[in-house]
N, C-alpha and C positions, 0 to 999 in steps of 0.2 A: 367794546370793539378794539380798544387799544390792547387789552390783555389777549384778545383773540389774535391780533397781529403778531404779538410776541410768541404766542403758542404756535402759530403757523410757521414762524421762522424756525422754531425748534424742529418742526417736521421737515423743513427745507434742509436743515443740517443732517437730520437722520437719513433723509433720502440721498443726500450727497454722499454720505458715508456708505450707504447701501450701494450706490452706483459705482463707487471706487472699488468695491469688493465683489461685485456681481455683474453679470451681464445686464445691460440696461439700454432701453431704446434711446434714452437721452444722449448717450455717447454716440450712438449711430447717427442721430440727427446732427450732432456737432461735426462728426467726420464728414458727412455728406455736404454740409454747407462750407466747411473749410476746404474741401477739394473741388468745389464748384467754381467754374471760371467764366460762366456765361453772365447774361444780364439778369437783373432782379426779376423782371416780369416773365422770364422763361420758367421760373419756378412756380408760377401761379397755377393752381389746380386744386383738386379735392384730395382728401385723405392726407397721407404723409406729405405730399407736395405742399399743402397749405401751411403745415408747421414749418417746413423749410422756408417758405415764402415769408412767414412772420419773423423768423429768427435770422435770416440772412443779412438784413440791414444792420442788426445789432452786431453781428460779426464784422461787418465791413467798417463800422465806426470804432472798432477796437475791443469789443467785448470778448473776453475769454469764455471758456466753458462754464466756469462757476458764475460769472456775471449773467450769462444768458439763462442759466438755471434759476438764478435769483429773480430775474425779470418775469419768467413764466410762473414762478412761485407767487409773485405779486399779482399776476393775472388771476391765479386761484383765489387769493385773498379777496380781490375785488368781487369774485363770485359770491363769497360769503357775505360781503356787504350788501349786495343786491338781494340775496336770500333773506337777510335780516330786514331790509327795508320792506320787502314784499310781505313777509309774515307780520311784521309789526304794523304795517299800514292796514292790512285786512283784519288783523286780530289784536285789538288793543288790550284784551284781557290776559292777565297773568295766570298761567296754569302750572300747578305742581304735580309731579308724578312720583311714585315710590315714596310717598308721605311728605318729603320736604325738598325734592329736587325740582328746580325751575326747568320746565320742558324746553323753552327756547334756548337756554344756556346749554342744556344737555345735547340737543341736536346740533348746535353750532360747534361743539367741542368734541364730537365723535372723531377719534384718531384716524380711522381708516379714510374718512373723508378728506382729511388734511394730507395724509401721506401721499395719496394718488393725485393730489392737486398742487403739489409743491415742487414740480420739476419741469424740465423741458420736455414737452410732449403733448399729446392730444387731451389728456385728462384735465389739465388746468385750464386750457383754452376753451374746451367745449363746456366745462362747468361754468365758466364766465359767461359764455354765450347763452346757455340755457337760463341762468338766473337773470341775466340782463333782459332776455326776451320775456320771462315771466313777470318781472317787475314792470316792464314797459306795456305789456298787453292789458294791464289793469286800467290804464288811461292812454289808449293808443293815439288819441288826437294830440295831446301835449307831449307825448314821448315817442313820436313817430321815428325820429332819427335813431334813438336808442333801440327801438323795435327792429328797424332795418339792419342795424349793425349786429344785433344779437342773432337775427335770422341768417345773415351772411356767415357769421362765425360757425353756427350750427351746421348749415348746409355744406360749407366747404370742408369741414372736418369729418362729419358723418351725415351724408345726404339722406340716408334712410331714417335717421333720428329726426331730421327736419320734417320728414313726412308725418311721423307720429305726432310731433309737436303741432304741425299745421292742422291735422285732423282733430287733435284735442282742443285746440283753440276754437275751431269751427263748431264742434259739438257743444263745448262749454258755453259759447256765446249764444248759440241758438236755443239752448235748453235751460239756461240759468233763470232763477226766479226774479232777478232784478228787471226793472222796466228800462231796458237799454234802448235808446233811440234806434228806429229802423235803419236810418242811414249808417249808423255805426256798425250794426250787425251786417248790413249789406257790404260795407267797406271791408270788414274782416273776412267775410265769405269770399268776395271777389278776389281780394289780394291773395289769400291762401290757396284757393282753388286755381287761380291763374298761375301761381308759383309752382304748384304741383304739376300742372299740365306742361308748363315750359321746361321744367327740370326733371321730367319723368325718366328720360333716358339716363341721366346721371345717377338718379336714385336707384333704378334697376341695375345700372352698371356696377354697383357695389358688389353684386353677386353674379355679374356677367349674364344678366337676364334681359338686357335691352332689346335683343332680337328674338326673344322667346315667343313661340307660338302657343305654348301651353304653360302659362305662368305658374300655376299651382304645382304641377308635376315637376317642372324644372326647379322651382324653389325647393321642394322637398328633397330632390336629388342633390342640389348644391349644398343645402343645409346638412344633409347626412354626411357628405364628403368632408365638409369643414369640421363637423363635430368629431369625425373619426380622426382627422389630422390633429385636432387639439387634444383628444383623449389619449393620444400616444405620448403626451408630455408627462413629466414626473408627477404632476398633481392632477392627472386626468381622471374623470369619472364618466362612466358609460351611461349617458342620459338618453340615448336613442330609444331604449326600451321603456323608459319611465312614462307613466301616465302624466297628462298635463299638470294636474295639481302638484305632483311630486317634482316635476321640472321647475315649476314656479317656486316651490318651497326651497329647492336647491339654489336657485338663482338669488332669492331674497335672503336666505338665512344660513346658508352653509359657506364655509366650514363651521361645524359646531363641535369643537374639542376632539371628538373621536376621529374625525377625518381631516384634522388640521395638518397641512403638509409640512409646516416648519414653525419657527418661533413667531414669525409674522402671522401665520395662520392661527396660532393660539391666541394672540392678542385680538385678532379679528373675530375669533370665536366669542370672546367676551362681548364685543360690540354687537355681533349677530344675535346673541342672547337678549340684549337690550332691545334690538329691533323686534325680536319675536314677542317680547313682553309688551312693547308698545303696540304691536299689531293686535294683540289680544284685547287692547282697550277699545277697538272698534268691532270686535267679534261679538256684537250684540244684536238682539232682535230688532231694535229700532234703527239700526244703521242703514238699512235699505230705505226706510221711510225718510231718514235724514238726507240720503243722497238724492232721492227723488225731488225733495223740496230745497235742495242746497243751491247756493248761488253759482254763477258761471265759473268762477275761479276754482271752486272745489271740484266741479264736474270736469273742467279742463285738466286739472292736476291728476285726477283719478284716471282719466282716459290716457293721458300721456304715460303715466306710471304703468298701467296695466298692459297697454298695447306694446310699449317698448320692451317691457319685461317678457311678454309672451313671445315676441319675435326673437329676443336674445336667447331664450331657452332652446330654440331649435338649432342654434349655431355655436353655443357655448358648452364645452365639455371639459373645461379645465378650471379648477378652483382658483388658481392664481389669476387667471384672466377674469373670472367671475368677480373676484374681490375688487378688481380695478374697474370693470365695466359698470357695475351697479351704482357706483358713485354718481353716475349721470342722472339716475332716476329716483333715488331714495328720498330726496328732499320733497318730491311731489307727494310721496306717501306721508312724510312727516307733516306736511301742510294739511292734508286731509284729516289726519289724526288730531292735530292741534285744533283745527276748526271744529271738529266734532265735539271734542272735550270742552272747548270754549263755549259753544252753543248750549251744551248741557248745563254748564255752570251759570251762564247768563239766564237761562230759563228757570233755573233753580232760585237764583237771586230774585227774579220777578215774582216767582211763586211765594217766596218768603215775605216779600214786600206786601203782596196782596193780603196774606194772612195777618201780617202786622197791622195793616190798615183796618181790616175787618175786626180785629180784636179791639183796636182803639175806638172804632165806631160803636162797637158793642158796649164798651165800658162807659162811653159818653151817654149812650141811651139809658143804661142802667142808672 
């Protein structure tokens, strides 16, 4: 983890250089807070406002642009710590892929994940919130404050993502194979459903649907308009006519070399190829059976990953934005892949032990 911290600092430097030489949301955030003359709580709100709310006190105590960038980069690193704790707590077995590469090390060092979580902006903060929530939901009773803080961060940065996380937590807890106490299931269900009911207007307000009378039609219209606006950018792709499987493939695994928009896209293409190769690890006949019998955290991760990805495919038509947005959900897929491979390895170890015992008994008998 010390090496990971230094690695993340390298990407902070890379992003800082990138921001100096290109248009960057981080500079816009800094300009907004440096020109703001009101009180701190006037900034409190969802989406962009919440990033300004987090960064304004730092500016007021004397932090310059680079110092605030470094602070948010540290938020991103904390997200990796919680991801590590969550995975290692639930999966103590070491897994190697591609013959000799440690899987946990590989997924912690993916460059695209660090690039988009190393700067002033939504990426670093929401990644921290998501990983904090995921680590805390494993044991909500003893980590309730961490769970609440993670939920608040997710909701105030991206309300619609909080909806998918809440749905995933509910479905995971209700359908997991563990014998979870009824009161604990009830607590998660009541809290998450209550939060969704209380916050529904803000969640729907992300796409101006809070006053909608026909939610499905209005969502499709808003998504189509947003996709058209994004596709007009330099790295736009026309996803409106894509079938859903191709939309999901685009969101998860593109750009892939031939459609890389720039040097960053080429680097990301290498990473996307590794994503694709890891995805093939679960493209097996027994995966469905595994999911049906899997524990709550696996089901929760899969639901969050799939539902968030599906929703994003309707509004994302720009490869540059896709590269950034999918950092929110890819770790949920990595956890499912890791757990699947670990369970197969564990079952194989048990099978070999049984065979060894059987042979030992047979030799004693003879």
